[in-house]
N, C-alpha and C positions, 0 to 999 in steps of 0.2 A: 462499851465499857470504860470508856475515858483516856484510851490507850493512847499515846501521841505515835503516831504507825508513819510521818511522814514530815520531815525537815527540811528544808533548801534555802540557803539564800540566793534567788534570782533577781537575775539583772536582763537591762533593757523591758519590750513590753510584750516579748511577746514566746512565752513561754511554754512546755507542755511539762504536764507530770505522769510517770509513767502508771497506772496502774492495773496494769495485765494481769498483774500477778497476783492484786486485793483479791481477800473474800467479798462472795456476794454481802453484802449489807447497806447501811445507812450511813456514810463518813458527815464531818461536820469542819468546818474548814472555814480558815482567818489568816488575813494577806494583812502584814499590820510594815510600819514605816523603823527601819532597823535605826532609823537615826534617836525614833523617841518611842512612846509608847501608844502613839498615835493606830489607832482599826481604822484598814482605808476600808475592806469587805469581807464579809462573813456572811456563813449560807451551810448548807450542804445538799450531797448529793447520794442518792442509791447506785450502788455497783449492781447489775442483777445478771446471774448468771446457769 
C-alpha cells in the first residue's frame, strides 16, 4: 500500500530489524546514506505466517 512501516538510523555493520510483529506480506526496503541522497541497497522480502 506504500506505507512506511519502519525507519531507523542504523550504525555499524551488524544490524537487526525486528519483524516478528509484522503482518504477512511483501515488504520493500531501501538503505541509504544519511549524508547524501545516495541509495546503497534496495530490495524486497516476504513475511510468511
